[in-house]
PDB file of N, CA, C and O in Angstrom, chain B, residues numbered from 101:
ATOM      1  N   MET B 101     -34.274  48.955 -85.782  1.00  0.00           N
ATOM      2  CA  MET B 101     -33.737  49.274 -87.097  1.00  0.00           C
ATOM      3  C   MET B 101     -34.884  49.206 -88.116  1.00  0.00           C
ATOM      4  O   MET B 101     -35.719  48.304 -88.056  1.00  0.00           O
ATOM      5  N   ASP B 102     -34.918  50.145 -89.028  1.00  0.00           N
ATOM      6  CA  ASP B 102     -36.001  50.227 -90.006  1.00  0.00           C
ATOM      7  C   ASP B 102     -35.918  49.175 -91.106  1.00  0.00           C
ATOM      8  O   ASP B 102     -36.947  48.753 -91.634  1.00  0.00           O
ATOM      9  N   SER B 103     -34.737  48.759 -91.448  1.00  0.00           N
ATOM     10  CA  SER B 103     -34.601  47.783 -92.531  1.00  0.00           C
ATOM     11  C   SER B 103     -33.658  46.666 -92.100  1.00  0.00           C
ATOM     12  O   SER B 103     -32.884  46.803 -91.153  1.00  0.00           O
ATOM     13  N   SER B 104     -33.750  45.581 -92.813  1.00  0.00           N
ATOM     14  CA  SER B 104     -32.927  44.434 -92.467  1.00  0.00           C
ATOM     15  C   SER B 104     -31.476  44.665 -92.886  1.00  0.00           C
ATOM     16  O   SER B 104     -31.175  45.548 -93.689  1.00  0.00           O
ATOM     17  N   ILE B 105     -30.617  43.874 -92.338  1.00  0.00           N
ATOM     18  CA  ILE B 105     -29.198  43.923 -92.698  1.00  0.00           C
ATOM     19  C   ILE B 105     -29.046  43.643 -94.196  1.00  0.00           C
ATOM     20  O   ILE B 105     -28.234  44.276 -94.872  1.00  0.00           O
ATOM     21  N   GLU B 106     -29.823  42.702 -94.702  1.00  0.00           N
ATOM     22  CA  GLU B 106     -29.751  42.344 -96.126  1.00  0.00           C
ATOM     23  C   GLU B 106     -30.159  43.526 -97.013  1.00  0.00           C
ATOM     24  O   GLU B 106     -29.528  43.784 -98.037  1.00  0.00           O
ATOM     25  N   ALA B 107     -31.204  44.233 -96.619  1.00  0.00           N
ATOM     26  CA  ALA B 107     -31.645  45.396 -97.393  1.00  0.00           C
ATOM     27  C   ALA B 107     -30.561  46.473 -97.389  1.00  0.00           C
ATOM     28  O   ALA B 107     -30.291  47.088 -98.421  1.00  0.00           O
ATOM     29  N   GLU B 108     -29.952  46.695 -96.253  1.00  0.00           N
ATOM     30  CA  GLU B 108     -28.881  47.685 -96.167  1.00  0.00           C
ATOM     31  C   GLU B 108     -27.685  47.275 -97.030  1.00  0.00           C
ATOM     32  O   GLU B 108     -27.083  48.114 -97.700  1.00  0.00           O
ATOM     33  N   ARG B 109     -27.343  45.980 -97.012  1.00  0.00           N
ATOM     34  CA  ARG B 109     -26.245  45.486 -97.819  1.00  0.00           C
ATOM     35  C   ARG B 109     -26.528  45.728 -99.302  1.00  0.00           C
ATOM     36  O   ARG B 109     -25.646  46.163-100.042  1.00  0.00           O
ATOM     37  N   CYS B 110     -27.761  45.446 -99.732  1.00  0.00           N
ATOM     38  CA  CYS B 110     -28.136  45.665-101.133  1.00  0.00           C
ATOM     39  C   CYS B 110     -28.026  47.134-101.511  1.00  0.00           C
ATOM     40  O   CYS B 110     -27.566  47.471-102.602  1.00  0.00           O
ATOM     41  N   LEU B 111     -28.449  48.004-100.603  1.00  0.00           N
ATOM     42  CA  LEU B 111     -28.379  49.436-100.870  1.00  0.00           C
ATOM     43  C   LEU B 111     -26.926  49.903-101.009  1.00  0.00           C
ATOM     44  O   LEU B 111     -26.594  50.662-101.920  1.00  0.00           O
ATOM     45  N   VAL B 112     -26.075  49.446-100.106  1.00  0.00           N
ATOM     46  CA  VAL B 112     -24.651  49.820-100.168  1.00  0.00           C
ATOM     47  C   VAL B 112     -24.034  49.312-101.470  1.00  0.00           C
ATOM     48  O   VAL B 112     -23.282  50.034-102.125  1.00  0.00           O
ATOM     49  N   GLU B 113     -24.346  48.094-101.839  1.00  0.00           N
ATOM     50  CA  GLU B 113     -23.815  47.550-103.096  1.00  0.00           C
ATOM     51  C   GLU B 113     -24.306  48.352-104.299  1.00  0.00           C
ATOM     52  O   GLU B 113     -23.549  48.593-105.240  1.00  0.00           O
ATOM     53  N   ARG B 114     -25.551  48.758-104.269  1.00  0.00           N
ATOM     54  CA  ARG B 114     -26.100  49.566-105.374  1.00  0.00           C
ATOM     55  C   ARG B 114     -25.362  50.882-105.492  1.00  0.00           C
ATOM     56  O   ARG B 114     -24.988  51.285-106.594  1.00  0.00           O
ATOM     57  N   TRP B 115     -25.144  51.565-104.368  1.00  0.00           N
ATOM     58  CA  TRP B 115     -24.407  52.832-104.400  1.00  0.00           C
ATOM     59  C   TRP B 115     -22.981  52.619-104.916  1.00  0.00           C
ATOM     60  O   TRP B 115     -22.472  53.425-105.695  1.00  0.00           O
ATOM     61  N   ARG B 116     -22.351  51.547-104.485  1.00  0.00           N
ATOM     62  CA  ARG B 116     -20.980  51.272-104.925  1.00  0.00           C
ATOM     63  C   ARG B 116     -20.903  50.996-106.425  1.00  0.00           C
ATOM     64  O   ARG B 116     -19.897  51.298-107.066  1.00  0.00           O
ATOM     65  N   SER B 117     -21.962  50.425-106.978  1.00  0.00           N
ATOM     66  CA  SER B 117     -21.940  50.086-108.400  1.00  0.00           C
ATOM     67  C   SER B 117     -22.238  51.278-109.311  1.00  0.00           C
ATOM     68  O   SER B 117     -22.018  51.200-110.519  1.00  0.00           O
ATOM     69  N   MET B 118     -22.730  52.362-108.754  1.00  0.00           N
ATOM     70  CA  MET B 118     -23.072  53.538-109.563  1.00  0.00           C
ATOM     71  C   MET B 118     -21.831  54.339-109.921  1.00  0.00           C
ATOM     72  O   MET B 118     -20.886  54.438-109.138  1.00  0.00           O
ATOM     73  N   ILE B 119     -21.853  54.908-111.120  1.00  0.00           N
ATOM     74  CA  ILE B 119     -20.806  55.866-111.466  1.00  0.00           C
ATOM     75  C   ILE B 119     -21.181  57.209-110.839  1.00  0.00           C
ATOM     76  O   ILE B 119     -22.316  57.400-110.402  1.00  0.00           O
ATOM     77  N   ALA B 120     -20.236  58.126-110.799  1.00  0.00           N
ATOM     78  CA  ALA B 120     -20.435  59.413-110.126  1.00  0.00           C
ATOM     79  C   ALA B 120     -21.659  60.156-110.652  1.00  0.00           C
ATOM     80  O   ALA B 120     -22.416  60.737-109.875  1.00  0.00           O
ATOM     81  N   GLU B 121     -21.854  60.138-111.961  1.00  0.00           N
ATOM     82  CA  GLU B 121     -22.991  60.856-112.544  1.00  0.00           C
ATOM     83  C   GLU B 121     -24.321  60.282-112.066  1.00  0.00           C
ATOM     84  O   GLU B 121     -25.277  61.026-111.844  1.00  0.00           O
ATOM     85  N   GLN B 122     -24.384  58.957-111.906  1.00  0.00           N
ATOM     86  CA  GLN B 122     -25.613  58.325-111.412  1.00  0.00           C
ATOM     87  C   GLN B 122     -25.869  58.707-109.959  1.00  0.00           C
ATOM     88  O   GLN B 122     -27.005  58.976-109.568  1.00  0.00           O
ATOM     89  N   LYS B 123     -24.799  58.729-109.164  1.00  0.00           N
ATOM     90  CA  LYS B 123     -24.950  59.119-107.764  1.00  0.00           C
ATOM     91  C   LYS B 123     -25.431  60.557-107.668  1.00  0.00           C
ATOM     92  O   LYS B 123     -26.331  60.862-106.885  1.00  0.00           O
ATOM     93  N   LEU B 124     -24.841  61.436-108.455  1.00  0.00           N
ATOM     94  CA  LEU B 124     -25.243  62.840-108.442  1.00  0.00           C
ATOM     95  C   LEU B 124     -26.700  62.987-108.853  1.00  0.00           C
ATOM     96  O   LEU B 124     -27.448  63.725-108.212  1.00  0.00           O
ATOM     97  N   ALA B 125     -27.113  62.299-109.909  1.00  0.00           N
ATOM     98  CA  ALA B 125     -28.505  62.374-110.369  1.00  0.00           C
ATOM     99  C   ALA B 125     -29.454  61.867-109.290  1.00  0.00           C
ATOM    100  O   ALA B 125     -30.518  62.448-109.077  1.00  0.00           O
ATOM    101  N   THR B 126     -29.080  60.796-108.614  1.00  0.00           N
ATOM    102  CA  THR B 126     -29.923  60.238-107.554  1.00  0.00           C
ATOM    103  C   THR B 126     -30.051  61.213-106.394  1.00  0.00           C
ATOM    104  O   THR B 126     -31.148  61.429-105.881  1.00  0.00           O
ATOM    105  N   VAL B 127     -28.946  61.795-105.983  1.00  0.00           N
ATOM    106  CA  VAL B 127     -28.976  62.759-104.877  1.00  0.00           C
ATOM    107  C   VAL B 127     -29.796  63.990-105.266  1.00  0.00           C
ATOM    108  O   VAL B 127     -30.541  64.520-104.442  1.00  0.00           O
ATOM    109  N   MET B 128     -29.665  64.443-106.501  1.00  0.00           N
ATOM    110  CA  MET B 128     -30.441  65.598-106.949  1.00  0.00           C
ATOM    111  C   MET B 128     -31.937  65.278-106.953  1.00  0.00           C
ATOM    112  O   MET B 128     -32.747  66.127-106.582  1.00  0.00           O
ATOM    113  N   GLN B 129     -32.308  64.078-107.362  1.00  0.00           N
ATOM    114  CA  GLN B 129     -33.720  63.669-107.344  1.00  0.00           C
ATOM    115  C   GLN B 129     -34.246  63.606-105.913  1.00  0.00           C
ATOM    116  O   GLN B 129     -35.368  64.031-105.640  1.00  0.00           O
ATOM    117  N   MET B 130     -33.437  63.076-105.006  1.00  0.00           N
ATOM    118  CA  MET B 130     -33.852  63.017-103.605  1.00  0.00           C
ATOM    119  C   MET B 130     -34.019  64.421-103.037  1.00  0.00           C
ATOM    120  O   MET B 130     -34.980  64.700-102.319  1.00  0.00           O
ATOM    121  N   ASN B 131     -33.082  65.298-103.363  1.00  0.00           N
ATOM    122  CA  ASN B 131     -33.152  66.678-102.893  1.00  0.00           C
ATOM    123  C   ASN B 131     -34.423  67.352-103.407  1.00  0.00           C
ATOM    124  O   ASN B 131     -35.097  68.062-102.659  1.00  0.00           O
ATOM    125  N   GLN B 132     -34.747  67.135-104.664  1.00  0.00           N
ATOM    126  CA  GLN B 132     -35.952  67.710-105.256  1.00  0.00           C
ATOM    127  C   GLN B 132     -37.206  67.160-104.562  1.00  0.00           C
ATOM    128  O   GLN B 132     -38.159  67.901-104.318  1.00  0.00           O
ATOM    129  N   ALA B 133     -37.202  65.882-104.252  1.00  0.00           N
ATOM    130  CA  ALA B 133     -38.344  65.272-103.564  1.00  0.00           C
ATOM    131  C   ALA B 133     -38.512  65.864-102.167  1.00  0.00           C
ATOM    132  O   ALA B 133     -39.630  66.175-101.757  1.00  0.00           O
ATOM    133  N   VAL B 134     -37.424  66.018-101.443  1.00  0.00           N
ATOM    134  CA  VAL B 134     -37.484  66.584-100.094  1.00  0.00           C
ATOM    135  C   VAL B 134     -37.951  68.037-100.149  1.00  0.00           C
ATOM    136  O   VAL B 134     -38.758  68.464 -99.323  1.00  0.00           O
ATOM    137  N   ARG B 135     -37.452  68.786-101.110  1.00  0.00           N
ATOM    138  CA  ARG B 135     -37.879  70.181-101.271  1.00  0.00           C
ATOM    139  C   ARG B 135     -39.377  70.241-101.584  1.00  0.00           C
ATOM    140  O   ARG B 135     -40.082  71.105-101.063  1.00  0.00           O
ATOM    141  N   GLY B 136     -39.863  69.337-102.423  1.00  0.00           N
ATOM    142  CA  GLY B 136     -41.286  69.284-102.735  1.00  0.00           C
ATOM    143  C   GLY B 136     -42.129  68.973-101.510  1.00  0.00           C
ATOM    144  O   GLY B 136     -43.199  69.553-101.324  1.00  0.00           O
ATOM    145  N   LEU B 137     -41.651  68.061-100.675  1.00  0.00           N
ATOM    146  CA  LEU B 137     -42.361  67.737 -99.440  1.00  0.00           C
ATOM    147  C   LEU B 137     -42.367  68.924 -98.481  1.00  0.00           C
ATOM    148  O   LEU B 137     -43.380  69.201 -97.838  1.00  0.00           O
ATOM    149  N   ALA B 138     -41.247  69.617 -98.386  1.00  0.00           N
ATOM    150  CA  ALA B 138     -41.178  70.799 -97.521  1.00  0.00           C
ATOM    151  C   ALA B 138     -42.134  71.879 -98.019  1.00  0.00           C
ATOM    152  O   ALA B 138     -42.820  72.517 -97.221  1.00  0.00           O
ATOM    153  N   LEU B 139     -42.181  72.083 -99.322  1.00  0.00           N
ATOM    154  CA  LEU B 139     -43.097  73.069 -99.886  1.00  0.00           C
ATOM    155  C   LEU B 139     -44.544  72.664 -99.651  1.00  0.00           C
ATOM    156  O   LEU B 139     -45.383  73.519 -99.366  1.00  0.00           O
ATOM    157  N   ALA B 140     -44.849  71.389 -99.764  1.00  0.00           N
ATOM    158  CA  ALA B 140     -46.201  70.904 -99.476  1.00  0.00           C
ATOM    159  C   ALA B 140     -46.570  71.192 -98.019  1.00  0.00           C
ATOM    160  O   ALA B 140     -47.710  71.547 -97.722  1.00  0.00           O
ATOM    161  N   GLY B 141     -45.614  71.038 -97.127  1.00  0.00           N
ATOM    162  CA  GLY B 141     -45.851  71.362 -95.718  1.00  0.00           C
ATOM    163  C   GLY B 141     -46.127  72.834 -95.510  1.00  0.00           C
ATOM    164  O   GLY B 141     -47.009  73.199 -94.733  1.00  0.00           O
ATOM    165  N   VAL B 142     -45.375  73.690 -96.203  1.00  0.00           N
ATOM    166  CA  VAL B 142     -45.605  75.134 -96.122  1.00  0.00           C
ATOM    167  C   VAL B 142     -47.009  75.456 -96.630  1.00  0.00           C
ATOM    168  O   VAL B 142     -47.742  76.218 -95.998  1.00  0.00           O
ATOM    169  N   ARG B 143     -47.378  74.881 -97.761  1.00  0.00           N
ATOM    170  CA  ARG B 143     -48.710  75.136 -98.333  1.00  0.00           C
ATOM    171  C   ARG B 143     -49.818  74.655 -97.403  1.00  0.00           C
ATOM    172  O   ARG B 143     -50.866  75.292 -97.305  1.00  0.00           O
ATOM    173  N   ALA B 144     -49.594  73.544 -96.725  1.00  0.00           N
ATOM    174  CA  ALA B 144     -50.609  73.024 -95.797  1.00  0.00           C
ATOM    175  C   ALA B 144     -50.764  73.942 -94.590  1.00  0.00           C
ATOM    176  O   ALA B 144     -51.879  74.157 -94.113  1.00  0.00           O
ATOM    177  N   ARG B 145     -49.647  74.487 -94.091  1.00  0.00           N
ATOM    178  CA  ARG B 145     -49.702  75.361 -92.919  1.00  0.00           C
ATOM    179  C   ARG B 145     -50.179  76.764 -93.257  1.00  0.00           C
ATOM    180  O   ARG B 145     -50.761  77.448 -92.416  1.00  0.00           O
ATOM    181  N   PHE B 146     -49.927  77.198 -94.506  1.00  0.00           N
ATOM    182  CA  PHE B 146     -50.288  78.558 -94.926  1.00  0.00           C
ATOM    183  C   PHE B 146     -51.032  78.494 -96.258  1.00  0.00           C
ATOM    184  O   PHE B 146     -50.494  78.890 -97.292  1.00  0.00           O
ATOM    185  N   PRO B 147     -52.271  77.992 -96.232  1.00  0.00           N
ATOM    186  CA  PRO B 147     -53.004  77.756 -97.479  1.00  0.00           C
ATOM    187  C   PRO B 147     -53.320  79.014 -98.277  1.00  0.00           C
ATOM    188  O   PRO B 147     -53.561  78.927 -99.481  1.00  0.00           O
ATOM    189  N   ASN B 148     -53.326  80.167 -97.648  1.00  0.00           N
ATOM    190  CA  ASN B 148     -53.649  81.412 -98.346  1.00  0.00           C
ATOM    191  C   ASN B 148     -52.409  82.171 -98.813  1.00  0.00           C
ATOM    192  O   ASN B 148     -52.525  83.263 -99.369  1.00  0.00           O
ATOM    193  N   ALA B 149     -51.242  81.612 -98.595  1.00  0.00           N
ATOM    194  CA  ALA B 149     -49.993  82.278 -98.972  1.00  0.00           C
ATOM    195  C   ALA B 149     -49.819  82.256-100.483  1.00  0.00           C
ATOM    196  O   ALA B 149     -50.083  81.251-101.144  1.00  0.00           O
ATOM    197  N   GLY B 150     -49.368  83.387-101.011  1.00  0.00           N
ATOM    198  CA  GLY B 150     -49.060  83.461-102.435  1.00  0.00           C
ATOM    199  C   GLY B 150     -47.694  82.853-102.713  1.00  0.00           C
ATOM    200  O   GLY B 150     -47.010  82.419-101.786  1.00  0.00           O
ATOM    201  N   PRO B 151     -47.292  82.818-103.973  1.00  0.00           N
ATOM    202  CA  PRO B 151     -46.009  82.203-104.340  1.00  0.00           C
ATOM    203  C   PRO B 151     -44.799  82.806-103.626  1.00  0.00           C
ATOM    204  O   PRO B 151     -43.912  82.071-103.193  1.00  0.00           O
ATOM    205  N   ARG B 152     -44.751  84.141-103.497  1.00  0.00           N
ATOM    206  CA  ARG B 152     -43.595  84.759-102.840  1.00  0.00           C
ATOM    207  C   ARG B 152     -43.544  84.394-101.364  1.00  0.00           C
ATOM    208  O   ARG B 152     -42.477  84.082-100.836  1.00  0.00           O
ATOM    209  N   GLU B 153     -44.693  84.433-100.696  1.00  0.00           N
ATOM    210  CA  GLU B 153     -44.725  84.067 -99.285  1.00  0.00           C
ATOM    211  C   GLU B 153     -44.344  82.597 -99.102  1.00  0.00           C
ATOM    212  O   GLU B 153     -43.630  82.254 -98.160  1.00  0.00           O
ATOM    213  N   GLN B 154     -44.813  81.740 -99.991  1.00  0.00           N
ATOM    214  CA  GLN B 154     -44.432  80.327 -99.926  1.00  0.00           C
ATOM    215  C   GLN B 154     -42.924  80.185-100.060  1.00  0.00           C
ATOM    216  O   GLN B 154     -42.295  79.425 -99.324  1.00  0.00           O
ATOM    217  N   PHE B 155     -42.345  80.927-101.010  1.00  0.00           N
ATOM    218  CA  PHE B 155     -40.891  80.896-101.201  1.00  0.00           C
ATOM    219  C   PHE B 155     -40.173  81.327 -99.923  1.00  0.00           C
ATOM    220  O   PHE B 155     -39.216  80.679 -99.496  1.00  0.00           O
ATOM    221  N   LEU B 156     -40.636  82.422 -99.312  1.00  0.00           N
ATOM    222  CA  LEU B 156     -39.988  82.929 -98.100  1.00  0.00           C
ATOM    223  C   LEU B 156     -40.127  81.940 -96.944  1.00  0.00           C
ATOM    224  O   LEU B 156     -39.182  81.724 -96.186  1.00  0.00           O
ATOM    225  N   ARG B 157     -41.297  81.349 -96.815  1.00  0.00           N
ATOM    226  CA  ARG B 157     -41.507  80.382 -95.734  1.00  0.00           C
ATOM    227  C   ARG B 157     -40.701  79.099 -95.976  1.00  0.00           C
ATOM    228  O   ARG B 157     -40.242  78.466 -95.024  1.00  0.00           O
ATOM    229  N   LEU B 158     -40.532  78.722 -97.223  1.00  0.00           N
ATOM    230  CA  LEU B 158     -39.672  77.580 -97.536  1.00  0.00           C
ATOM    231  C   LEU B 158     -38.219  77.912 -97.187  1.00  0.00           C
ATOM    232  O   LEU B 158     -37.479  77.052 -96.709  1.00  0.00           O
ATOM    233  N   ALA B 159     -37.819  79.149 -97.424  1.00  0.00           N
ATOM    234  CA  ALA B 159     -36.466  79.578 -97.046  1.00  0.00           C
ATOM    235  C   ALA B 159     -36.262  79.441 -95.541  1.00  0.00           C
ATOM    236  O   ALA B 159     -35.195  79.023 -95.091  1.00  0.00           O
ATOM    237  N   ILE B 160     -37.278  79.793 -94.770  1.00  0.00           N
ATOM    238  CA  ILE B 160     -37.180  79.654 -93.311  1.00  0.00           C
ATOM    239  C   ILE B 160     -36.999  78.182 -92.936  1.00  0.00           C
ATOM    240  O   ILE B 160     -36.174  77.846 -92.087  1.00  0.00           O
ATOM    241  N   VAL B 161     -37.772  77.320 -93.572  1.00  0.00           N
ATOM    242  CA  VAL B 161     -37.691  75.888 -93.274  1.00  0.00           C
ATOM    243  C   VAL B 161     -36.321  75.326 -93.644  1.00  0.00           C
ATOM    244  O   VAL B 161     -35.741  74.546 -92.888  1.00  0.00           O
ATOM    245  N   THR B 162     -35.808  75.721 -94.798  1.00  0.00           N
ATOM    246  CA  THR B 162     -34.565  75.123 -95.283  1.00  0.00           C
ATOM    247  C   THR B 162     -33.303  75.784 -94.743  1.00  0.00           C
ATOM    248  O   THR B 162     -32.282  75.119 -94.562  1.00  0.00           O
ATOM    249  N   LEU B 163     -33.365  77.080 -94.487  1.00  0.00           N
ATOM    250  CA  LEU B 163     -32.167  77.803 -94.048  1.00  0.00           C
ATOM    251  C   LEU B 163     -32.140  78.099 -92.556  1.00  0.00           C
ATOM    252  O   LEU B 163     -31.080  78.371 -91.993  1.00  0.00           O
ATOM    253  N   GLY B 164     -33.291  78.047 -91.922  1.00  0.00           N
ATOM    254  CA  GLY B 164     -33.397  78.504 -90.543  1.00  0.00           C
ATOM    255  C   GLY B 164     -33.758  79.979 -90.555  1.00  0.00           C
ATOM    256  O   GLY B 164     -33.431  80.695 -91.501  1.00  0.00           O
ATOM    257  N   LEU B 165     -34.431  80.436 -89.507  1.00  0.00           N
ATOM    258  CA  LEU B 165     -34.951  81.800 -89.483  1.00  0.00           C
ATOM    259  C   LEU B 165     -33.858  82.851 -89.617  1.00  0.00           C
ATOM    260  O   LEU B 165     -34.008  83.795 -90.393  1.00  0.00           O
ATOM    261  N   GLY B 166     -32.771  82.709 -88.881  1.00  0.00           N
ATOM    262  CA  GLY B 166     -31.720  83.732 -88.900  1.00  0.00           C
ATOM    263  C   GLY B 166     -31.103  83.931 -90.271  1.00  0.00           C
ATOM    264  O   GLY B 166     -31.006  85.059 -90.755  1.00  0.00           O
ATOM    265  N   LEU B 167     -30.690  82.850 -90.891  1.00  0.00           N
ATOM    266  CA  LEU B 167     -30.066  82.941 -92.212  1.00  0.00           C
ATOM    267  C   LEU B 167     -31.083  83.376 -93.264  1.00  0.00           C
ATOM    268  O   LEU B 167     -30.757  84.157 -94.158  1.00  0.00           O
ATOM    269  N   ALA B 168     -32.314  82.871 -93.160  1.00  0.00           N
ATOM    270  CA  ALA B 168     -33.346  83.262 -94.117  1.00  0.00           C
ATOM    271  C   ALA B 168     -33.621  84.762 -94.031  1.00  0.00           C
ATOM    272  O   ALA B 168     -33.774  85.416 -95.062  1.00  0.00           O
ATOM    273  N   GLN B 169     -33.686  85.320 -92.815  1.00  0.00           N
ATOM    274  CA  GLN B 169     -33.908  86.758 -92.663  1.00  0.00           C
ATOM    275  C   GLN B 169     -32.724  87.561 -93.177  1.00  0.00           C
ATOM    276  O   GLN B 169     -32.901  88.646 -93.732  1.00  0.00           O
ATOM    277  N   ALA B 170     -31.525  87.039 -92.996  1.00  0.00           N
ATOM    278  CA  ALA B 170     -30.345  87.738 -93.517  1.00  0.00           C
ATOM    279  C   ALA B 170     -30.371  87.777 -95.042  1.00  0.00           C
ATOM    280  O   ALA B 170     -29.985  88.775 -95.650  1.00  0.00           O
ATOM    281  N   ALA B 171     -30.822  86.700 -95.650  1.00  0.00           N
ATOM    282  CA  ALA B 171     -30.881  86.635 -97.107  1.00  0.00           C
ATOM    283  C   ALA B 171     -32.096  87.368 -97.661  1.00  0.00           C
ATOM    284  O   ALA B 171     -32.024  87.973 -98.731  1.00  0.00           O
ATOM    285  N   TYR B 172     -33.212  87.316 -96.935  1.00  0.00           N
ATOM    286  CA  TYR B 172     -34.474  87.894 -97.394  1.00  0.00           C
ATOM    287  C   TYR B 172     -35.065  88.730 -96.265  1.00  0.00           C
ATOM    288  O   TYR B 172     -35.924  88.244 -95.529  1.00  0.00           O
ATOM    289  N   PRO B 173     -34.623  89.975 -96.113  1.00  0.00           N
ATOM    290  CA  PRO B 173     -35.098  90.820 -95.005  1.00  0.00           C
ATOM    291  C   PRO B 173     -36.622  90.982 -94.952  1.00  0.00           C
ATOM    292  O   PRO B 173     -37.165  91.275 -93.887  1.00  0.00           O
ATOM    293  N   GLU B 174     -37.310  90.801 -96.060  1.00  0.00           N
ATOM    294  CA  GLU B 174     -38.765  90.951 -96.073  1.00  0.00           C
ATOM    295  C   GLU B 174     -39.461  89.890 -95.212  1.00  0.00           C
ATOM    296  O   GLU B 174     -40.657  90.003 -94.942  1.00  0.00           O
ATOM    297  N   ILE B 175     -38.725  88.868 -94.782  1.00  0.00           N
ATOM    298  CA  ILE B 175     -39.305  87.851 -93.911  1.00  0.00           C
ATOM    299  C   ILE B 175     -39.791  88.482 -92.600  1.00  0.00           C
ATOM    300  O   ILE B 175     -40.756  88.005 -92.003  1.00  0.00           O
ATOM    301  N   ALA B 176     -39.134  89.537 -92.159  1.00  0.00           N
ATOM    302  CA  ALA B 176     -39.529  90.204 -90.916  1.00  0.00           C
ATOM    303  C   ALA B 176     -40.956  90.721 -90.987  1.00  0.00           C
ATOM    304  O   ALA B 176     -41.600  90.879 -89.950  1.00  0.00           O
ATOM    305  N   ALA B 177     -41.466  90.989 -92.183  1.00  0.00           N
ATOM    306  CA  ALA B 177     -42.818  91.502 -92.335  1.00  0.00           C
ATOM    307  C   ALA B 177     -43.886  90.405 -92.317  1.00  0.00           C
ATOM    308  O   ALA B 177     -45.076  90.714 -92.270  1.00  0.00           O
ATOM    309  N   LEU B 178     -43.487  89.145 -92.354  1.00  0.00           N
ATOM    310  CA  LEU B 178     -44.461  88.053 -92.326  1.00  0.00           C
ATOM    311  C   LEU B 178     -45.102  87.954 -90.949  1.00  0.00           C
ATOM    312  O   LEU B 178     -44.456  88.213 -89.933  1.00  0.00           O
ATOM    313  N   ASP B 179     -46.380  87.576 -90.924  1.00  0.00           N
ATOM    314  CA  ASP B 179     -47.025  87.269 -89.652  1.00  0.00           C
ATOM    315  C   ASP B 179     -46.485  85.930 -89.171  1.00  0.00           C
ATOM    316  O   ASP B 179     -46.506  84.954 -89.921  1.00  0.00           O
ATOM    317  N   SER B 180     -46.016  85.869 -87.972  1.00  0.00           N
ATOM    318  CA  SER B 180     -45.461  84.664 -87.360  1.00  0.00           C
ATOM    319  C   SER B 180     -44.569  83.864 -88.303  1.00  0.00           C
ATOM    320  O   SER B 180     -44.957  82.802 -88.790  1.00  0.00           O
ATOM    321  N   PRO B 181     -43.353  84.390 -88.557  1.00  0.00           N
ATOM    322  CA  PRO B 181     -42.435  83.640 -89.444  1.00  0.00           C
ATOM    323  C   PRO B 181     -41.959  82.383 -88.839  1.00  0.00           C
ATOM    324  O   PRO B 181     -41.188  81.652 -89.461  1.00  0.00           O
TER     325      PRO B 181
END
């Protein structure tokens, strides 16, 4: 287990004490952080990619290749999507 029982208990209590707006804000911040990390990974793997290519490659990471291609057909033109 990554954290102690006490740490988990504190985390659960913290979530329980938050109002809905605080929970939503926290989840949105976490989502933004994860998206930033995913984009950093795309940039590391494709350092010469421009903004549009980065966007398309992030779509592949977040949506999966099939759904990303359905939403953005131009993905088929990428080298090794």
